[in-house]
N, C-alpha and C positions, 0 to 999 in steps of 0.2 A: 443764369448761368452766363457771366457775362466773359467773356475775351477765353475761354476756353480752347488749348490747342492741345493738337493731336501730333506726338512723333512716331511717325509708323517707321520701323525700323526691321528690315529684312534678315535674317540668319545670316550668319559668316559663310565662307566655302566649306562645304561639310564631305565626308567620305562619300564615294560614290555606291548608286546602288550594285548591290551584289545580291546572289543568289546566298540563301542563310544568314543574311544581316536584316534585321527588322527595320524597315525605316527609320521609327521612332529611336532608335539608338544608334542611328548614325551620328560620329561624331565631327567636330572641327577639324578639318585638317591644320597641319602646323602653318602654312601658309594662310590659312582662312584666320585662325588665332592672331598670327601678326597683323596680317591686312587690317582685321575688323578692329583689332587695339589703335593702330594707327589712325583709322578712320575716326573712331571715337574719341579719342584725343583730341584731334582738330575738330570736330564737333562742338566738343565742350569746351574749346576756345573762342569756338562763335557764339557760345552763349545757350547753346543747344540743350540745356540738361531739365529734367522732367522733377517733380514732385513725387511721382510715384510711376512705377514700371511694372507692366504685365507682360509675362512671357508666355508662348505656347509652351506646354511640357515635354516637347520631343526634345532628346538631347542637343542637338547643334542648336535650339533657338534659347533652351535654357543657358546654355554655355555661353551663348553672345550675351545675354541679360547679366550674366557674372562678369565679363569682359567690362562691360557698360556700367554697371557699379563698381568694379577697382579701379576704373579710371574718374567716377566722379561723376557721372551723368545722372546718376540716381543713387537715393540713399539706400534702395536695396528693391528687390522686385519680389511680385507675386506669381504663381504660376494661374492662367485661365486656360481651362478646356477651349474655350470658343476660339481660342487663338490657335488649337490644331486645324490642320489642313481639313477645309470643307467646313469647320465651326461656323456656330452662327452669329458674327461679329456684331450685326445691326442691333439684334435683340439685347446681347449681351450689352453693348456701349450702353443702349439707353436705360439698361437699369444701374450699371456701374455710372456711369452720369450724373443721374439721379438721387445716387447714394453718397458719391463722394464728397467730401469738405474740402473742395478747394478753393483757393484765393482767387481776386480776378487776378485774368492774366494767369491762370497756373496750366500747367501744362503736364498731360499723362502722355508716357512712353508707352509703346505697343510692340513685343518683339514678336515676330511670326513668317507667314511664309508667303509664296505667290502660288497661285494668282490670287488667295486671298485678301491680301492686304492693299493691291492692284484694286482689288475691286471695290472693297470699300472706298479708297480714296477716289474712284471713278465716281461711286455713289453719293459719294458726299459732297463732288465738286461738279454733280451734275452731267458729267461726262458718259459718254456711251462705254458698254461694260468690254474690258479687254482694251480702253484707253489709256492705261497707267500701267506700266510694271515697275518693281523695284529692281535692280541689280542687287546680288548678295553683299551684305553690309552697307546697301544703298537707304537713303533717310529722304522721308518726305513731312513736311509739318504742314498741316491746314489747323486754319483758325477757323473754329465753329462758329454759325450765324446764334448769338445771343437773342434773337429775336424768334426764334423756333416758336412755332405753337405747340401747345402741351397734345402731347400724343402724336405729334406732327413728325415725319420723318427730319433727321439732323443733314443739314445742309453746311457747308463751309467754305471758305476759301483757301485756295494754293496759296501758302507764303514763301515754300521752299522745297525744291526737287534737288537731292543731290546724288549725283553719281560717284562711289567710291572715289573713280579716277581721278576726278576733279580735287578731293580731299588730299590724295596720296601724291599728286603732282608736286614738285618742289617750287 
């Protein structure tokens, strides 16, 4: 698997937690939708599109994935339970990367939550746990090491870390 990249995208700004509202049902706010769309349009202009996009099934992540597809960042998206908070991203990633027919230089997008995406990035980059955190609608691009030993852990290099504020600046 040569040159595979992972584009990690944290969901946009969502409704605050409150009694009676299931965490998984929290929607993006109007500001969150607008901000996420602007960030993703600018990311697309930088060539950060993906061949395939996976999303946490939680509402705010699904809505972020739908925006990503609407602006052209990916042709479609699929729900992946491993991207839920506390999911087994490492195990899922191993299975996923072993089964996807991606071309050389292919890119997979993952829409999820913190601290999970940051923990995955830290693991891939060999950083200490907690060293990396994505802002809401933030993006991180990791190029995976194509020389991974079969069955060994995935490792990669940081290619890009973008805070939304950078993409929102005029």
